[in-house]
N, C-alpha and C positions, 0 to 999 in steps of 0.2 A: 443507284437503287437504294432506297431506304426500307429496311425490313426489321420490324420490331416484334419482340415477344413479350407478353405481359402475363402475370399470374393472376387468376381471378380471386375474389374474396373467398375465404375458407367456408363461409356460410353457403356457398354455391356448390361445394363438393357433395357427392362425387359427380354430379351431373355435368358440370363445366370443368374442363381440364386445362385449357390454355386459350389465350387470345393472340391473334397475329394481325399485324398491319403491314401491308405492302404498298409502297408508293414508288413509281418510276415515271420519269418524264420522257423515256425513250419511246420512239415509235416502232411499230411492228411487233414481231414475236418476242416474248420475254420468257426466259427460263425461270421457273419457280424453284424455290429452295427444295432440296431433297426431302422427301417424307412429309411435305406439308399436308397432303391428303393421304393418310396411311390406312392400312387394313384394320377393320374392326371398330372404327369410330365414326361418328356422324359430325357434320360440319354445317354451320350456318354461315352464309357468305353474304355480306353487304357490299355491293359494288357501287362506288360513286363515280368511277370513270373507267373506260376501257371495255374489253370484251373477254369473257372466259368461256371456253368451249370444252366440254367433256366428250371423250370418245371411248366408251366401254367396248371391250372386244365383242361382247355378246349382245349389244344393244345399239340402237341408233344414237348418233351424236345429239347433243343438246347444248344450247347456249343459255347461260344463267341470266335470270332477270335481276332487278335491282336488289331484291332480298329473297333468299331462298335457303332451303336445307337440302344437302346432298348426302348420299350414302344409302345404306352400307355398300361398300365396294366389294362385291363378291366375285369379281373377275378382274382381269388385268384391264387397266384403263390408261389413256393418255390425256393430258391436259394441255391446251393451248391458250396462252394469254396474249392478247394484242394490246399494246400500249399506245399512248400513255395510259397508265393504269393506276387506280387507287382503290383498294379494297380492304375490308376488315373481315377476318375469319374467326369464328368461335368454334373451338373444338369441343365436342360433347362426348360423353361416354355412350355406351351402347343403348341405354334407355333414357338419355338426357332429352332427346327430342320429344318423346311422348310426355315426359314430365313437364317440360317448359312450354312446348307448342301445343300439346294436347292432340297431336295427330295420330290417327290410326296408321300403324306402320306396315300393315299386311301386304301392301302392293307398292312398296317403296324402293326395293333393291335397285341400286345403280342408277336411279333416276333422281329427280329433284321435285320439290314442292315450292310453289311461289308463295312466300309468306304474306305478301300483300293481298293475296286473294282469299286468305283465311278471314273468318268473321271476328277478328280481334284487332281493334285499332292500335294496340300496343306495338305491333310490328312496324307500322308506318311511323309511329312516334319515335321508336328506337332508330329506325333508318334515318329520320330527319335529324336526330340528335348526333348520330355518327357523322353525317354529312356536314353539319355545321360546327363540329368540334374545332376550335381554333388552336388549342394546345394539344398536339398529338401525344405528348408525354403523359397526359392525364386521361387518355382514352379509356384506360381500364376502369376509372371511376364512373365514367358514363355507362359503360357496359355492365358493371357491377350493380349500379342503381336500377337500370332498366330490367335486367334479368331477375333481380331480387324481387322487384314489384310483381313481375309476371308469375314467379314461382309461388308467391304468397296468394295470388288470386286464382291459381290453377287448382282444380279439385280432382283431377284424374288420379285414381288409385292405381298403383303399380301392380296390384294383384299378385304379390309375392314373387313376381318375375325378377325384381331387383335383387332379392335375396338369393335366388337360384342363379342368376347371372353372375353375381359376385362370387358365389361358390365355384362356378366354372372358371372364372378369371383367376381366383386364388389358386386353383389347381392347374392353371395354364392350359385348360382344355383337355387335360388327361382324365377324362371320365366318359361315361356312356349313358344312354337313355335309361337303361334298366336301373342303374345305380341312382340316377336322379329321381326316378319315380318312387323307388323304395325309400330313399332318404327324406324326400319331401312329401311322401304319402299323397301322391297325385297321379291320376291316370295319364297314360302316354298321350291320348287325344287332347285332354285338357291342357297339359303342359305345352304341347306343340301349338295349340290354338292361342294360348296366352302369350307365348313367345312371339308369334307372328304379329299379334296386335300391338305389343309393347315395344318389341325390338325390330321386328320385320324380318326375322330369320327363324328357322327352326333351331332348337337347342343343339341338334347334331351338327348343323352347318356352323353355328356360332363356336362350338367347341373345336371343330376342324380348323377354323380360322385362327383360333388362339394357339392351337398346337403348332400350326405352320409358323405363326409369328414367333413362338418360343424357339422353334428349330432354327429359324433365321438368326435370332439373337445368339444362339449357341455357335453359329457359323463364324461370328465375328471373333470368337475366342479360340478357335480350333484350327489345326492343320487339316488338310484334306483327309488324311488318314484317320484323325480323331473324329472328323465329321462323318465319315463313312461308318466308323464303329458306332457312333451315336445313333444313326438311323437304322443300323443293323440290329442293335441290341435294345431298341426302344420297343416297349410293349404295344405302342400304337402305330409305329412306323416301321416299314421295311423300305428298301431302296425304291421298289416299284411304286408304292403308295406315295412316297415323298416326291418322286419325279412327277406323279400325276397331280399332286397338289401344287408343285412348282409351276407346272404348265397352266393350271387353272387360275392361280392367283397372280402369277408373274407374266404369263403370256409367252414363255419360252422354256425350253428344256435346260436344266442345269448341266454344265460340263464339269465332270469331276476331275479337274486337275487344279493345281495350286494357283496358277496365274488367273484362270478364268473364275475360279471360285471366289477369289478375293474381289474381283470386279463385280461379282453378283451379290456380294454381301451388302446388307443394308448399312447405311451410314448413320452416324449419330444425329440427333436433332440439331438443327441449325442454331447458331447464336445470332443475337441481334446485330444488324449491320447499320451503322449510322450513315 
């Protein structure tokens, strides 16, 4: 299996976070690298060969078309990849899809949108350029050029949501709706409506996802005793609410012992495999 990671051009920040390219000649089911599709981000998937099937716990399964956007994943999900496979993945931040694709995100959770059915020819052009790229080591240049041109031609205003989302991200989700409405001088209804349009989540759920992601990062560095102390002394978490979030986002209940906790901890981002 050939799995590569590329860094996008700095001019695409913060909308574009990373590029991935996966290629395998093996037939049948293929295990994806850990955390390729993680909580809190959006993903554009360009599939040149093979089949990718998503099965969210709370939704019907779906098979990705040639070019699509998937996310946000607000519940546990499984991914099946049937090879031989060749696909390119663009990892976006929470509001990157709205900025680059111009899609209203209000009915987007855990599902996908077929980019080739959008009324912008740029997506078919980009899909063709990815499919015909002969030097895979220079794939990032193809993606940088295509996405930069799209961003320059896109007129969608982020409506202050990017500023508010960045504030929530900077605080790892440790905030609440009342604090946000006071700080940004915006009504609760307007804030929720704008968040749904630009990000596809309410600010409450977005903050909840980030808090859980931060708690999972802490788990990597803690013993079980320290972990239990962390969720007990946290202003936003007690053990019951953490278990509820674990069930919701991971699809299983945590077992609070050392051996099982280590197995449930998230792993670091994968490195490129030649």
